[in-house]
N, C-alpha and C positions, 0 to 999 in steps of 0.2 A: 504494500500500500504506500502510495506516495506521501511525503511529509512536506508540509509548507514550512518554510523558514520565515519567521515574522520579524518585522522591524523591532529591535529590542529597546527597552527603556534602560538607558545607560546611566541615568541619575534619577533620584526620587521625583524631580520636578519636570523631567523631560516628557513632552507631549508629541513632539515631532523632531525630525532631524534631516540631515543631508546625507545621502549615500555618496560619499566622496570618491570611493575607489573600491572596485572589486579585486580581491586577492586570489580569486579562483575564476575558472571559466567553465562553460557548459561541457560536461563529459568528464570533469575532474573527479577523482575519488577522494573523499574526505573522511577523516575519523574524528571522534569526539576530542575537542581541544584544538583542532586545526583552525587557523585564522581564515575567516571568510571575506571580511570587508573592513574598510575604514569608514566609521560613521562620525559625522560632525554633529555635535550637540550645540546648544547655545554657548557653551564655554570651551569646549575642547574637541579634539579629534581622537577617537578611541578605536581600538581594534575589537572586532566582534568575532567570537569563536563559535565553532560548531559544537552542538551538544549531542548530535546523533551521527552515525556513520552511514555512508551511502555514496551515491553518485549525483553530482549536480546535473539535474535534468533540464532546468530552465532558469535563467535569470530574468525576473519579472520587472525589475526596476533598473533603469540605466544609470551608469556612473554620472555623478553631478546633479542628480535629481534632488531638488530642495523640497522641504515641507512634507516629507513622508511621515505620516502619522504612525505612532507606536502601535504595534500589533497588525500593521498592514503586511500582507505577504510580499516578500521581496525576492524569493526564489523557491524552487521546488526540488526536494531531495528524493531520489529514487532508491528503492530497496533492491537487493540482489534479484536479478532476473527481470527487472522492469526496464522499460525503454521510455523515450519521450512520448511515444504514442499512448502510454498509459496515463498521462497527465490529464486529469479531468478538466473540462472546459470551465473557466471561471464564470461566476454568475453575475458579476457586476463589473462595470468599467470604471468605478471610482478608485483612483489611485491615491487620492488625498495628497497630491503633490503639485508642485508648480510646473511640472513638465507633463504635457499631455501624453496620453497613452498612444502607442503606435496604432495605426489603422488595423482594425480587426482584432486588436489585443485588449484584454480587459483584466482587471485584477479583482480578487475576491474581497468582499467587504472586510474591514478590520474586525477582529474578534477580541473579546476580553480574554485575559489570561485564564487558562484553565487551572483547576486545582492541581497540586503536584501529583505526578503519576507515582503510584505506590504499589508495592507488591508485599503484602503483609506489613511488617514494620519497616520495610526498606523504602527510603525516599530516593527518587531518581534525580541525580545531579551530575554535572560535568566533573571530571577529576579536578580541574583547577578550582571550581567552586568549593569542592570538598576540602581541598588544601587550605584555601583562604578561611573557610568557616572554622576549620580546626585551629588555625593560628589565632583567630579572633575569639575563640570560645563560643561560637554561635551554634545553636541547635537548629539544624536544617529542617526539623519538623515544624518549626515556627514560621517558615518562610514560604510564601506563595511564588512559585516559579513563573517567569515570563517567557521561557523557551517553549519550543514545540511540545505539545501534550502536557504543558505545565511543568516541564523539567526546570530545575534550578540551575542558573548559569552564573558566571562570575559577577555580572552587573548586579544581580539580585543580592548576593552576599556583600559586595562592596557597599551597596546602598543601605544595608541593614545595620542599625546602631548596635553596639556591643551589649545593650540592655536586653537584646533578644537571646542572650546566651542561656544555656540550660541552667536549671536551678543549682546544679553542682558546680557551676563555674565560679559563683561567688555567693556569699550569704544573702538570704532573702531580704535582709535589711539594708543591704548596700545596693545603690542604684547608680549606674554610670550614665551621665548625661552626655550624649554624643551629638553629632550634627543634627540640627533640627530642620524640618522642611519649612519653607517660608509660609507666611500667612496666605490664606486663599487669595488668588489674584482678583483684582477689581478692574472693571473696564477703565481704559485710559481716557482721560478727558482730553480730547484732541482739538477742541474748538471747532472752527469751520471745517467743512468737509474737504477732502483732498481735491475734489473737482473745483470747489470754490477758490481754494488757494491757487490752483494751477491757472485758473482764469485771470486772477489778479496779475499774473506775470506773463500773460500773453504778449508776444512781441519783444520780450526781453530774453537775452541769451542766458541759458542755464543748462546745467547737466543734472539729470535725475539719477539719484543714487538709491538703489534698492536696499532695503533694510535686511541685513542678515539676522540669523537667530540671536546672536549676542546683542546687537543693537536693539532688537525688539524686546529682549529680556530686560536690558538696562532701562529702556523707556518705561516698561510696565512696572518694574520694581521701584524705581525712583519716584515715579508719579504716585504710586501707592504709598511710598514712604512719606512723601511730603504732605499727602492728603490725610493720612491716617495716624501719623505719629506726631504727638504734640512736642515739637522740638523746643528747647531753650538753650541758650548759649552762654558759656562762661569763658572769659578771656584773661590771659596772664602773659606777662613778659618774663622770660627766663634768661638769666645771665649765664653765658656758656664758657667764660674764660677758664674756669677751673676744669671743666670737662675737656676743652680743647687741649689744655696742657697735659692732662692725665692721658688722654687718647694718644697724644704724641709720644709719651713715655712708653705706653703699652705697645704701640706699633713698632717702636724701635727695638723693643725686646722680643717681639714676635716676628720680626722680619725674616729670621732664619727659618721659620716654619711656614713662610709664605702667607701669613695672616695679616690682613690690613682691615682694622675695624673702622666702620663709618659712624658718623654721628647718629644715623638712623638705628644702628645696632644698639647704641646706648638708650635711645628713645624706646625701643621695643622692651629692653630689659627694665627700664624705669617704669613703664606702664604695667608690665607683668607683676613687678613687686608691689606697685601701688594697689593693684587689684587684690593682692593678698593682704595688704595692710588695711584696706577698706573693703572687707568681703561682701558687705551688703550691696556694693556697687558692681560686683562681679556677677551680673545677672542678665537674663534675657526675658523678653515679653513672649508668653506662650498663649495668647488669646484670652483665656479665662483664668490665667495664673501667671506667677513669676517663677522662673527657675533660677536658683542661685547655684552657680558652678563652683566646684572645689578647685580645679586647676585654673591657671591663667592661660587660656587659649586666645592668643592675640592675632587678629587678622591684619594684613598690611596691603594696602592698595598698590597694584602694579599696573602701570599703563602699558597697553599693547596696541598694535594697529587696529583701529576700529572699535576700541572699547577698553575694558580693564578687568583684571582679576583681583580677588582679595584672598590670596592663599593664607592659610592659618598655621601659625607656629604653636603647636600644642605643648603644654607643660612648660611654657617659656620661662616661668619663674625658677625652674630647676636647672636650666641650661646655662652654661658659661657664655660670656660674650663671644668668644671665638666659635663656639658651637652654633649660637644663634646666627652669627655672620655667615658661616658656611651654609647653614640650612636656608637662610634667606636668599643667598646667591643662587642656590640650586632651584628653589621654588620660582624665583623671578625668571631664571633662564628658561625653565620648562613652561612657565606661563606664557612667555613671549612666543614659544613654539606651539602653544595650545596643546600641551601634552600633560596637563595636570589631570589627575583622576578626581571625580567629584568629592571624595572624602578629604581631599587636600585643600579645597576651597569652600567647603561648607562647615558650619559650626562656628565656634568662638562666641565670646560675649562682648568683645570690644575690638575696635579697628583703629588703624592709624593711616592717615592720608597726608603724605609729605610732598609739598610742592615747592619747598625751599630751593631745590636745585634749579628751578625755573625762574628764580628771582622774585617769587611771590612773597610779599611781606606778611600778609595774613588773609585768611578766607574762612568761610563757614562751610563745613562738609555736611552732606546728607547722610543720616544714619542708615546703615544697611541692615534691614530687619532680618532676624529678630534681635539684633544687638541692642544693648542698652545705651551705648555711647560710642562716639568716634572722635578722635583727636586730630584736628587740622593743624599741620605744622608749617610755619613759614620759614623764610631764610634768616640766618644769623647775620646781623649787620652791626657795624660799629655805630654806637650812639653815645651821646653825652649822658652820664648818670650822676646822681648826687649820692655820695657815700654817707654812711651813718653819722660821720663827724661833720657833715655839711660841706665837705670839699667836693669839687667838681672833677670828674675823671671820665675816661672813655672806656666802654666795655662792649663786648660782643653780646648782643641781645637778640633772642629768638622769640617771636610772638606765636602763641598757640591759642586755639579756640577749641573748647570741649563742647560738642553738640550732644545734648542729653535727651533721652526719652523720658518725659515727665511721668509716664505711667510706671516706670521702673525705678527711677532715681529722682528724688526730690532735690531742691536747690541746695540745701545745706550739705546733703550727702555728696552731691556732685562737686561742691566746693572742697570738701575734704579729699575727694579723689584727686582733683586737680592740684591741690596743695601738696599731696604726697608725690605726685609726678614731678612737680617743681623741685621739691626737696631732694629727690633722687638725682635729678639732673644737675642741680647746683652743688651737690656733694657726691660726686660720682664714686669715690672710693667706698662709700657706705654700701653701694650695690654689690661689692665683692665680699662684704663681711659675712 
């Protein structure tokens, strides 16, 4: 019996994707775990693996097709002894994509994921999914598979928080808070219709730029954030002279190890420690409740062509400056190549957006839900300052703005958090104690 290969959900929020590249062709024999295609989500390009063995009988979706809905059939797998003539005629021409179907060719309507295929107590899952589940301590019986016949694949396990682990993995009283799905999407307030806007510019030269998945997601999430999150803003100036001197000493000593710390590395560490010092502010909004996290999982905005990522440095309070620096460089490099996995850019309670390297003195950042706050960092510039004894001097001053979700953090609590960040950066050696 032929098996349909469906468009996978490679992240918890993925509804559609682009079939960027086929890694197989019709007639190829594949086994469970073999790579079939490269799929572009709104944030990354990920490889999609086979969960069954057989022969590729037909590729239903062409390379480069955008807007392919999750669970749409994209290929047909033949069992032993079957040929392309055994493929049943599809019942619908809806491909749910931006690329029209070929004449005479149609695709089967999208189906909801089936329950996991089971045989007694056995749960059917790909070998890679089983290995990842074992590493994360996840009970496969608690996961609904998105693969053919409900089989569990790698993406299902990667997208599952560790709290789905079996009861023997950790005490029942201990609950690990992992990446949270975003709040339900709300319609984007777009103002005038596209046709109305286009008519306004009739006769003017312009280039129309189609929105890719990332830009659509950014538009939807940030519109939702500004409409639904009650932002308030706290601003402080931070003197950097002690930090810059300390950074210079550390970099001189670490040069033989090839380590060069940036000011941003110190900012990440300062925020992580501040969240530990003010634990009530280490929290996220979860719709009808607040979740207070134990670890400091700090997200950092990384600009890429056409958008941005916010990779998350987990347990940042426990890591050395050199470890944070190396991890941040790795995450930023893979973010620019769109090679981050969903679990690397989802979660966290707090974010940092640094535009100082672009010469921006100060700005207000938009909170990335469900985070409770985001720190906008400006450039360090020389300014005249008045010392405690009343004398005038020159110091390197960096302006920061803490955008806070008032549902999660009240004004006084936000002020305590920002004061702790300032103290850490103005007394950098304390962060190594």
